[in-house]
N, C-alpha and C positions, 0 to 999 in steps of 0.2 A: 677599366679590368673592375668586378664586382667584387665586393668589400667579402669576406666570409660572414663575418658577424649581420652584414645585412640581407643574406642567402637566406639564415636561420630562422630571420624573423619573418624573410616577405614567404617562406614557405614551412609555417608551425604543423605541425599535423592537428588535423580534426579532430575534437572534440569527443570524448567514448562516451556513449550511451549509458549511464548510469542507472541501476533500480530506483524504482519510486521511494520518497520518501515513506517512514513508517507509517505517519499518520495517512494517508497515500491509500497503502495497501488497506490500514484499518477500517476506512471509508468502503471502498471498494468489497471486501469483505460480506462489513453491516450491510451496507447496496443489497449484496445477492442473497443474504441474508433476509434481509426483506419482506424482501422481491416474492422468495420461493417459500415464505413464510413457515419453513419447515423442523421438525425438532434437531434432524444431524446440520443445519444450517446453521443455527441459534447454536448448538453446540462447538460446531467450529469454529466460530468468530469466539465466543468465549475460551475455548481452549489455548486459543491465540493470543487475545488479549482478556486474560482474567479481570486488568484493571483498567480494559477501556474505556471510552466514552460513551458507549454505549451497553455498558455491560449490566445496568440497571433495567432497559427497556429488553436488552438481550434476555437477561434472565427470567423480567415475566413474562414475556411472549413463548417463552419455550417451557415454561410451567404451567400455561395458558392452553396450549395449544397438544399437551402430552398426555 
């Protein structure tokens, strides 16, 4: 007869998918902004990540194309 603790260990639930890490979200938004190269996309990046890794580039591109 199987032991209850062995059964629990054998049939563990699958891991639940989680949200991507914040740096990945930032990278995706920056990639999209730089690909589109338009003011609304740079504004969206700067609004969501005012202190983000790409803030200086985003601000410069925003001013350049505005």
